[in-house]
N, C-alpha and C positions, 0 to 999 in steps of 0.2 A: 409753473407750482411755484409760488411765491415761495423764497426763501428768507429766514430769520434766524437773526444770530442770538442765542441764548445768553442772557444776562447770569453770569455766574461767577461776579466779584466776589461775593462772599464766599464762596467755596473757593477760590482762588487764593483769598487771605487766610483761609483754615489749611489750604495745602502749603503755602508757604511758609505757615506756620510749623506744620507738621510734616432566484430558485428559492422559493418561499421553503425557509426551513425553522422549525420549532425550537423553543428553547430546550435544550438538553438538561436533563436533572440525573444524574447516575444514582447516588445516594445521598439519602439525610440533608442533614442540616451541618452547617460549618463548626467546627470546634471553638471554644470561648478563646483560646490560647495557642494560636501559631502563628508562624509567619510565613508570607506568601513572598516568594523571591522570583522578582523576574529580571529576564537577559536581555539585553540590547547592545548593540554595536554603535560605536561613535565615541568620539573624543571626551565629550563630555556632555551633559544634559543640556545644556544652550546648544551644541553641533547636533545631537540625536534627536530634540524635541521642539528645541526653541524657547521662547519665553515662557513662564509660567505665570507671570503676571496676568490675572485676568483682563485687564484692559488691553494686552498686547497679544495673548498667546492666540494663535492662528493656525498653527501646525495640528495634525490629526493627532498625535500621541502626546501633545499638549491639553487637547481639551478632554482626552480620555481620562488623563490623568484628573484634571480640574473636574469632571463629571463625579468622580469619587470624594472629591473635598470641598465643592462649593453647596452653597444652599441656594434655590432657584426660587423665584415665584411661579414659574412654571416648568416642569420637567416632563421627563418621557420615562416610562415603566423599564425595568431592567427585563427586559422580554424580547422575543424575536418579534418580527413584522407579520400581522400589521399592527399588534397590540402596542409592540415597541415603539411605533412611530405616533400614537395617538398622546397628544398632549393631556397632562392634566396638573391641576393646581398642586402646589407643594406648599412654599411658604405663604401664598395668597389663601384666601377663603373660598374663592370662587374665581369664574373668569370675568372679567373687564367690564363694568357697567359703562354706557358712554351717553353722551348728550351731545347735540350741536352747540355750539358757543359763539355768535357771529358766523363766521367763515370757516373756523376751527371746530375741532372734535375733543371733547373733553373725556378723559377716560379715569376710571376710579377704580381702584384695588385696594381693599383690605387685606392686611397683613395677620396672619394669626399669630397668637403668643406660641412660647415654647421653643423654638427654634435659638439656640446659644452658639457662640463661637466657643473655641476650646479652652479660652481663658475664665469663660463663665461671663462674658456679656451677653446681652440679650440681641437679638437681632430684630430690630424694628424697620418701621418704612422709612426712616432716615438713611439706613444702612443701603438699600437698594437706590434711592434719590443720589445718595453720594457716590454710587458706581456709575450712574449715569452721567453724572457732572464729572467724573475723572474720565470718561471713556472721550470724552471732548477735549481734556485740557491739552494745552500745548506741551510737548515733552513727554507726555505719557501716552496718548490716543494714537492707535495706528487707523482701524476699520470705523473707529465708532463716529467720527463725524460723517464718514458717508452712509452709515446703516441710520444715523440718526439726522438726516439731513432735512426730515421734515418734521421735526420736533419744535415746539414754540417753548415748551417751558415744563419743568418736571419738580414736582413739590411734594413736601410731606406734611401732615398735621396730624397726630397722634397716629393713630394704627393703620391710616390712610394714604396712600399715594395718588397724586393727581397727575396725568401725564397730559400733556395738550398738544396735539398732532393739526397741521395744516392740510391733513387729508385724511381721509377715512382710512383708517388702518387695520384692517381684519387681522394682518400678520402680526398684530403688536403680541400677542400670546408666545408665538414662534420665536418673535425677537427676543423677548423677554427668557425664553428657556437658553439663548447663547450664553457661552461662558462671559461674553463680553460683560453681563449683566449679575455676573455672581455679587452676592452679598458682601461686602469689605466693610472695615470700621471706617467711621467717618473720622476722617483727618490723616488716613491713611496717603502718605507722602509720594511724591512722584515717582521717585527712585527708593523704595524700602531697603532700610539697612539690614533688614531682618525679614524672617520668613512670615508672609501674610496670614492674618488669622483667618481661619476658616469654621464655617459653619455648617457642614456637610457632614456625611459621616466618618469623615477621614480628615487630618489635617497636616501638613507639610512639618514635620519634626526636624529635617535637615536637609541641606542641600549641596553636595561638595561635587567636585570634578569626576568621580569614579559612582556615586550614587544619590538617589533621593529616596529620603526614608519618610513614608506615610505611616502615620499611628490612628487607630480610633479617636475620634473625639469624644471624650467623656462625657461631653454634655449633649450628645444628639439624642433625640426622641422621637425623630421622623422614621418613616418605614423604609428608607432605601435599605439594601441588604450590607452589612457591614461584617463578614464573617473572620477575617483574617484579624488578629490582634495588631499586626502589623505588616505593611508593604514595603520590600525592600527593593526598589528599582535601580537596579545594577548597570553601569556603562562599561565601556572600554572593553568588551567581551567581544574575540573575532567573531566573524558573522558566521564561516564554517565553524565554529565550537558549537554554538547555540544549538543545534538540534543534539549532538552528543549531551550537552549537559543537562538538557529536559530529560532525554532518555535515562540518564543516571540518575536524575533526582536531586542534581549540583543546581538547578532550578527547576523551578513550578510552571513558569511561563516563559514562552520565548518568542521573541519578536522574530520570526523568522524571515529570510530573504524570500521572494516570490521563488526565485528559481530552486528553491529547498522544497515547495510543496507538493510536487510531485513524486519524488521519494517517500515523502511522509503520507501521502495518501495511498501509495501503495505499500505500503509497511502496516499501517495501521486502519486503513478505510477512512471514509467520511462520517463524521456525526456518528461516530461508534463509540470511540473509547478516548482518543488522545488529539487526533487531529479533526479540528470543527471549521466549516464554512456556512457563511450565512451571506444572503444578500445585503449590500448596503444600498444609500440613496446618492452617493457623491458621486456626479457625473465628472466625465474629463473630455476637454475639447483642446484641439487646435486652434487657437484664436489668430484671426486674419486681420490685418492694421489696416482699417478701413481710412485712416488719416494720410496713409501713404500712397505714392503715385499709383503703385501694382494694383492695388485693391479696391483705392478710391473710386465710387461712382462705378462700380464694375463688377454689378453682380451677376453676370453670365461667367465670369471667370471664377467668384467665388462659388459657384453652384458647381462648376469645372472641376475645381479641386475637391469637391464634396464625393464626386463621381469619380475621381481619379484614385483618391484615398483607400487603400486596402487595409479596412478597419479589422479585419481577421489578423493580418498580420501584425498591427499594432497592438492590440491585446495580448495576442502569442508571446510578443517581446517584454511583455511584464512577467510572463512567468504562468505555470497553470494555475488554473483557479483562483485568476487575479480580477476578472470581472466578465460581463456580459456585455456582447458588441451592441451598439446602439447607434441611432443616426438622428437622434431628437434632444433637446436640450434639457426637457423636463423626464426623470427618471422614472422607471418601470415602478408602478405601483403608487405612485402621486395620485392623488384624487384629480380627476378631470385628466388623465393621459390619456392620448389616443396614439394608439401604433399604427402610424401612417404609411411606414414603409417607404419613406421619403427616398432615401440612398439605398444603395445595396451593402449589406453588412457581411457578406460571405467573401467578398472579394469586388475590385473594382470593374466600373463598367468604362473602360477605356474610350470606347466607341463615342458613346453620349458624352464622355468628357472632353474629348478632341471635338467634335462638333460643337460644344459651346465654347470652347477657348480660342476656336479659330478665330484670328484676327482683334482679339483681346488681351494678348500676352504681353502688350506693350513693350518694357524693354527685357523680358523674358527673364529677370534675375528676382532672387528672393534673399534676404537674410532671415534665417532661421533661429530663434534663443532656444536652448535646451534648459531645463532645470539645474542640471546640473554636469558635472563630466563622469558619471558613473556609466558603466559600460550600458545597461540596460538603457539609460537615456539616450547614449549615443546611438544605440541599434534602432529606437525609435525615430531619430532624426533620418537615418540612412536611408529608413524605410519610406520618409516621406521625402528624401530626395529623388530616390528611386521612382517613384509613383510619379512626382510632378515632373521629373527628365522626359516622362512619355507622354506628356500634352506641351513640352516647350518651354518648360520653366526651369533656369538651374539653380538649385539652392546652395547657398553658403551656410554652413552650421557654425554657429558660435553658441557656447558655453554662456550661460547666464551668470551675473554676478552682482553684488552690491552697486557697481557702477554701472551695470548695465539691467536695471530693472526695468520690465516691462509694464510696471503699473504706473510708471511715470511719462508724464506727456510728453512726446518729442523723441523719444526712444528710436534709434533707427531700424527698427525690427520689422518684418513683414508678417511673421509665421513665429508664433511661441506655443511650447507645449505646455500650456498653462492655461486654465481659464473655464469658464463656466461654472458647474458646480463645485467644482474642487476647491474656488476661494468664495465661494457663498457661505457667508458668516453663520446662517442659520437655514433651517429647512423649512422652506413656504417658496410657493411659486413667486412671489414678489422679491425674494432674495436672489432665486435662480435665474428670473427673467428680467426684472426692472434693474437691479442692481447690475446684472450683465450686459443690458443693451439699451437703456435709456440716455439718449446723448445729452439729456439735461442735468445728468449726474457725474458729467466727466469733470476731474479735477487734476490740476497740476501734478498732483501725486497720490499713491494710495488708492489707486482705482481699482475698482471691480469691474468695469468695462474696460477689458483689455483690448478689444476689436475696436474701442474709440467708432462705435459705432453712432451714428447721430443722425438719424433720419426724421425728420418731422411728424411724419403720418404714424411711424410704428412708435414714437412717443408718445403721440396722442392715444394710441391703441394700449400702449402699455400703461398709462395712467388711467385709461378706462377699467380696465381689467382691474386695478389695484382698487378704484371706488365702489365695486361690488362685494357683495358678502354670500356666504352660504355657498350653496350647489352652483348658482348663478357666475360667482365668481370662480370657482373651478373650472365650469366648462368655457368659460372664456379664456381663462388661462390654458387649455387645453388647446383649442382652436387656433389660439395666437403663437403657441408654440410649434405647432405644424406649419403655421405661416411664415413664421420666422426662418424654419429649418428649409422650407420649400424656397421661398421667392426671394429672402432677403439674403439669407446664407452668410452672417457674418463671422460666422466660425465653423469648424467640423468636428460635431461630436461622436465621439467613437466608443465609449464605454462607461459601464457605471459598474464601479468597483463591487467587489464581494470583499467581507471581513473574514480573516482566518485567526484560528488560535490553535496553538500547539501545547499541550499541558503536559505536566509528569503524571506517572504513573499513580501517584497518591491523590491525584486531584480527582473529586468525583461529581462537580456540578460546573456546568459550561452554560453560561446565557448569553445569548448574541443578539446585542441591540444593533437594528439597523443603522442609528444613528451614530454610535459610539464604539461599538464593536464590542468586545467582552467586557462585560461589568465585572470590574476585578471584585468588588465587595462581595459578589454572588458565587465566587468560586470556594468551594468548600473540600473538605477532606473526605475520602471515602472511610465509609463505616463509622463515621461522627455524629 
């Protein structure tokens, strides 16, 4: 597929100058003047949730926060699945119109009037185009260049955005719903020295090491809920103290450890009053580095690993209610998904694994990167270590760190407990399969293809599926998902995450989005 560099010199000059569960509604509507208090562990917001700059935010909690503060061209309703996973226009007046232009596809999007930043400035087409350009700028971008690898140009004129791609991009609305493409002021510098102005239901009023404060955008006229007048996201709270703070009402919403969910379910039930669980779409994988000698050109061993891994134990190590076991890359509920039962999900099939591995274990050693040194991450790595020992592979566990980044080409790891849907920047089969396994998208760093899987036949299949539209597209991706899992096995899919929420007795409304978890703006007080 042709690669083109976008000319953004004008922008650079400006930059330099400047379990299907329904929504739960217990009582009424939110009061007009109350503060929602969120408790989370972590030394600071940067440690706990990562960057909240839309061009850089990648962690789940950063995206949940930005969902409350961003104005998007397209967005998801504050509702449970399946409705909560159905895109709808927000700042856009309609879904894009498209026409061929030579070998490219030109998408036109009109921006509705009425959206404003908290400082009163109007949101225009230029704000969204500037966000696209900023996502590509050196010193700002993280996943932007990968997501926008097929972008030829992005321009605005009046209320119209024109985006030209060198492929048919049926995933464009889902892509533009990502927090990467949140409306930002034209001229926002690479490293803002103050809070980024926002045009969603809330804006970020302050960001300190102990707390992020969101306040209602006084100029917001959209239909997203914004019940609390203020949201105080508190950090530096000891993890084991969070459930007690919520129970006593010192916090209204607690980001609790997965290990704490079983006692909460026993005490409060599920989806009854205070503890809520809903299915998400985030898939988890163990990626197998196919650029390294152990797994390169070795699909039999990669399949053997899939048969040997105890998915039940891996998911249980996260804690009760953490997620649903899987053996495929697309999540349950994705249009086109076919539940093919490719590998065992209740326990390993060691007989089959040993049969496949026999004669293919090469030097019989593997280096495994884990996400962090936390006990749960180490426990999952030890499960993998034990399972693969049964088929003749010795696994050495190594905690991941900035200088051991699995998204950087050439890193000396064989297995990483990170990959597939948990690094997909938006929710569409293209993001979950093409960005994860198309070898033509491998770069020196900031990769989403952490398996470094580069098979010309599968590259063509992925490109063909991406070029389709509608039902045919989803069916093609459903078949390709099964094909990749069964025959190529570039990774070990093992879980689809659930979302959980634990709220204080005074909270009366909980809506669980399959994409972002609890909608903070939709939380309300009982009896209000």
